[in-house]
C-alpha positions in Angstrom: -125.7 182.7 11.1 -122.7 183.3 8.7 -122.1 185.6 6.0 -120.1 183.2 4.1 -120.9 180.1 1.6 -118.5 177.0 1.7 -117.5 176.3 -1.6 -115.5 173.0 -3.3 -113.6 173.2 -6.6 -114.2 170.5 -9.2 -112.4 170.1 -12.1 -114.3 170.4 -15.5 -116.2 168.8 -16.7 -117.4 167.2 -13.1 -118.5 170.7 -12.0 -120.5 171.1 -15.3 -122.2 167.6 -14.8 -123.2 168.7 -11.3 -124.9 172.0 -12.5 -126.6 170.2 -15.1 -128.0 167.6 -12.6 -126.2 164.8 -14.4 -123.9 164.2 -11.3 -126.0 164.0 -7.9 -123.2 162.6 -5.9 -119.8 164.2 -5.7 -116.9 161.8 -4.3 -113.7 161.9 -2.8 -111.5 159.2 -1.4 -111.4 161.0 2.0 -113.9 162.1 4.5 -112.9 165.5 5.1 -116.1 166.9 3.4 -118.4 165.4 6.2 -118.8 168.9 8.0 -121.0 170.1 4.8 -123.6 167.7 5.5 -126.8 169.8 6.0 -125.4 173.1 4.3 -125.9 174.8 0.9 -122.4 174.9 -0.7 -121.0 176.4 -4.0 -119.6 174.3 -6.6 -116.5 176.0 -8.1 -115.7 175.0 -11.7 -111.6 174.8 -12.0 -109.6 175.8 -14.5 -108.5 172.3 -14.8 -110.1 169.9 -17.5 -110.0 166.5 -16.7 -108.8 164.6 -19.6 -110.0 161.4 -18.1 -113.5 162.2 -17.0 -115.1 161.2 -20.2 -113.3 157.5 -20.0 -114.2 157.3 -16.5 -118.2 158.5 -16.5 -118.6 156.8 -20.1 -120.4 153.7 -18.7 -122.8 156.3 -16.8 -123.4 158.8 -19.5 -125.6 158.1 -22.5 -124.5 159.0 -26.0 -126.1 162.4 -26.1 -124.4 163.5 -22.8 -121.0 162.5 -24.0 -121.4 164.4 -27.3 -122.7 167.3 -25.3 -119.8 167.2 -22.8 -117.2 167.4 -25.8 -118.8 170.8 -26.7 -118.7 172.3 -23.1 -117.0 175.6 -22.9 -113.5 175.0 -21.0 -113.4 178.4 -19.3 -113.3 177.8 -15.5 -112.3 179.9 -12.3 -115.8 180.5 -10.9 -118.6 179.3 -8.8 -121.4 178.2 -11.1 -123.9 176.6 -8.9 -125.0 175.8 -5.7 -126.2 172.8 -4.2 -127.6 171.3 -0.9 -125.8 168.7 0.8 -128.5 166.0 1.9 -125.9 163.6 3.1 -122.2 162.3 3.6 -121.7 158.8 3.4 -119.5 155.9 2.4 -120.5 154.9 -1.5 -120.9 151.8 -2.7 -121.6 150.3 -6.1 -125.2 151.5 -6.3 -124.3 155.3 -6.3 -122.0 154.8 -9.4 -124.7 156.1 -11.7 -125.2 159.0 -9.8 -121.6 159.8 -9.1 -120.6 159.1 -12.8 -117.6 156.9 -11.5 -117.2 153.7 -10.3 -118.0 153.3 -6.5 -117.6 149.8 -6.0 -113.8 149.0 -6.6 -112.4 152.2 -4.9 -113.5 153.4 -1.3 -115.2 156.6 -1.9 -117.1 159.1 0.4 -120.1 160.8 -1.2 -121.8 164.1 -0.7 -125.3 163.4 -1.7 -126.3 166.7 -3.8 -129.9 168.0 -4.1 -131.6 171.4 -5.0 -128.7 172.3 -7.3 -129.2 175.9 -8.5 -127.3 177.5 -11.4 -126.2 181.2 -10.4 -124.6 183.8 -12.5 -120.9 182.9 -12.1 -118.8 184.4 -9.6 -115.1 184.3 -10.7 -112.7 183.4 -8.1 -109.7 181.3 -7.6 -110.3 177.8 -6.3 -108.6 176.2 -3.7 -108.3 172.5 -2.3 -110.4 171.4 0.4 -113.5 173.7 1.5 -113.0 177.5 1.0 -115.4 180.5 1.5 -116.7 183.3 -0.3 -119.3 186.0 0.8 -122.9 184.4 1.1 -124.5 183.4 -2.1 -128.2 184.8 -2.4 -130.3 185.1 0.6 -130.3 181.4 1.9 -128.2 178.7 3.4 
């Protein structure tokens, strides 16, 4: 049993979309997050805002969600939610809507997220890859 929670950092608004349950598959072009399968992780909202996010996600977000995204706070630098990683898998076109990005034309590996829980923000500096913070809550 560990006293630390693994965390991954996402640029905003991608992290916000995870916390709201709009994005249930987090994708990367590498397999390095496979070790997170079966674990509860923290989702860190970075200080960086992805200026291309709305363009990339546009086919998968309805008008209301696009408008809401434009009004999101751009304050990051904190773990904002946790999620359980059900599975790590190679994605295909069928995951595009859940990932809010095209998974058909680029090789992407996905973390299938479930049981997302918004938490009181835990300010911390993000890092590339997997990093660890003291255990969040009482469960893994």
